[in-house]
N, C-alpha and C positions, 0 to 999 in steps of 0.2 A: 667674377669678371675681373676682378686683379690679375687672377693670374693669367687671362688670357692677354690683358693690356699690357703685361711685362712681357712675355713670351714672344706674342707676335713680332714687336719690333727687334727683339735680339734675331729671330731667324731672319726677319727681313734685311737687316744689318750683314748679317753672314752672307745672304744672298748677293747683296749687293759688291759687298767685298770679293766675293769669289768671281763674280762677272766682271769687276775691275781688274783682277788678277788675270783672268784669263784673256781679258781685251787687250792687256799688257804685254804676255806671251804670244799671243795670236799677232799682234802690231809688229815685235820683235821679228817671228817668223816670217812676216808677210814683206818685210822690206828688205830680208835677207835673200828675197827671189826677186833679182832685178828684172825676170821677164814677166812677172806679174804687173809692177810699176811700168814695165815699157809698154806693155799691150791696153792697159787701163787709163795712163796719163799721158805718155810720152808720143804713145803712136797718133792717139785722135788729133791732139794738138800740133804733132809734126805735120799732118797731113793737111791739117785746114790753114797753116801759115804759107807749106810748100806749095800747095795746090792755090790758094787764094794768090798768092803772089807770084806764081809761074804760067798762070793761064790767063792771059790778058781779059779773053772773053768773060770771065767769073767775075769780072769788076765792073762789067758794062750790062745796063738794062735788059733784061732776057725777056721778048716776046712771049716765049713759050711758058714762063712763070709768071705772067700776068703784069711783067714790066720789071719786076722785083729782080734785084742783081743775086746770082749766085750766093755769093759770101755774105749778103744779109740774113736769109732764111735756110735755103736748101744746105749748104756746104756745114754751118756751126750746128743746124738741127740733126746732120746726119753724124757728126762727129760726137754728137751727146749721144746719141742714139747705139754708136758702136761700142762707146766706152761702157754702158750699161750692160749691152746684149754680152759684151766681152764677160765683165764680171760674173753675169748671171748664168751663162752657158759653158763656160770654160772654168772657171776659178772657183765658185762654189762648187758646182758639183764636184770637180777632181779632188779639192780638198777633203771634202766631207766623204768620198768615197775612199781615199786612202787612209783617213782616219779611222773609219769602219773596218776596212781590208787587216789593218795593223791593231786591232782590238784596243785603240784608245775611247773609242766612244763607252764599249764595255766596261773597260777599267773605270772609267768615270763616274760610271752608273753607282760603284759602291763608296764614292768619295762626295765630300760638299758640295764638291763643283760638278754637277748634271751634265749628263750629254746636250741637255736644253739649254745651258748656259752657254756650252761651247758653241752651238748652233747660233744662239743669239749673240755672240762675240762675233761669230764670223759673218753674220747679217750685217751688223753693226759697222763692222770694219769696212766690209766692200760696200755699205750705204755711205760712209765718210768718203771712200775713195771716188765714187761716180760724184758725189755732191762737190768734191775739189776740183775734179777733170771738168764740171761743167762750169763752174767758176772760173778755172782758168780758158776755156774755149772762150766764155764770154770776155773775160779781161784783154786777153792778147788778141782776140780776133778785132776788138775796138782799137786797142791801141797800134797794131800792126796793119791792120786790113782797113779799117774804119769801117767795121760794121755795126751795125747799131743792135743796141741790146734789146732784149725781147719788149715789144712794146706793151704789153700786158703782163707784167712782171708777176701779178698775183695768179693769174691763169696760168702762167709759166712754172710756177712752185708747184700749183695742185697736179698738174699735169705730169711734171716729171716725179712727184712721189707716187701718182698711180702707175705711171709707167714703170716706175722702179718697181714696185708691189706686184705689175703681173710678170715682169720678167725674174724677178727673184722664186716667186712661186713655182713659175715653170723650172727655173735651174732648179728648185729643191724638188721637183716632181723628177728630174734626171737622177739628181742625187738617191733618190728613195729607191730607184730602181736597177740602176748598175751594179755589177757585181765587184768591180775593183776601179782603181782609178784611172787605169790606162783605158779600160770602156768609157769611164766618163768622158775623158779627152776626146773618143771619136766620137761618142751619141753626141754631145755637146758640139762639135764641130759639123756634123749631118744636119743638126737641126739650125744652127747659127747662120750659115753662111746663105740658104733657101730664105731664111726670114729677114735676111738684111736684105735680099734682092727684092723683096716683096715690099721692104718697109722703104724702096726709094735710094737705098747706098749708090747703086751705079747706074740705074737710069730712075730719073726725077718720075713719079707717078703721073706727072702731067703729060707724058710720052709713053705711057705704057696703054696697050690698046685697051678698050673699057670693060673688058670680061676681065681682063689682069687686074686693073685698078679697083674693080669692084670686089676682088677676091682680096686684095689688099686691105680693104676697108675694114674686113672682119678680122684681121690677123693680128697679133698682138703689136708688132714693128710697125705695120703699116698704119695702123690706128695711133700708136704713140708718136712717130715719126711726123706725122700729118698735123697731128695738134700741136707738136712742138713748133712746126714751122708757120701754122695758124696764129698763135702767142707772137712769134717774133714778127711777123706782116701786121701784126693790130686787130686782130681778129679774133673772135671767141672760138674755142674748139667746138666742132660738132658734138651734138648729142649723139650720134651714131658710135662716133670715136670713143667719147666718155664711156658707154654703154659698153663696148667692145672690151676697153682697159680691165673696166668693173668684173665683167664674167669672167675673162680669163685669170684675175689676179684669183677671185673665189673659187673656180675651177682649180687651179693649181693648187692651193692652199690644202683644198679638201681632198683632192689626191694625194697629195705628199705626205699628209697627215695619215691616212689611212695605209698608206703601202710603204713609208719609212720604216728599214729595218736600222735599229742601232748596233745589231752584230751580225 
């Protein structure tokens, strides 16, 4: 018993130290890629401020949105969706596929810093980025455009976490099957843009035909985007959308765990 009690903390401490080192290393590499920060942080925030300021109709009550202003619900929710989807479908698959292609994951398997730690570091780093993007969207939207903060803040946090889990799980699924970094970028883009459309990025769900809107309900982006808007508007998210996000998260994790190749 004493041996177990003394050995486990040491191993746990080594794992924590290894994860911290990997996080710092990955963070330095992350900030050296300006396009990464641009697409996940700058672009969504810039679109929010530019569109919200340049299009007067976005600051007026819109009957098609139930009298809500576009800048109060639709626009900020879509910018958060854009940031999360970009991280999930573009950054995570590309980085992991490049690491596998270059043998980084294989080499890590014979060191104390396991490939799983690298995977965890990448997920934590992208999670931190999407949290920062959401915070900046809410903060600058409120300060510059006068948008509301999410009326149901707790529900907003829960939906954000559920949406990130679903999107990241799908991103890991892409990373599990693509052969290299170039293919990861292509497959991610092919999946990302139709899903953004179904999430309401370019056409609000209220303006979609009934059949397309119903299809959107069962997509991860449609469920995520609408649930975000609901919490912003002061309504609880629909159980259907919560269930859809949970199913996509579990299905993505199961598939990625079974198909992921470290080398």
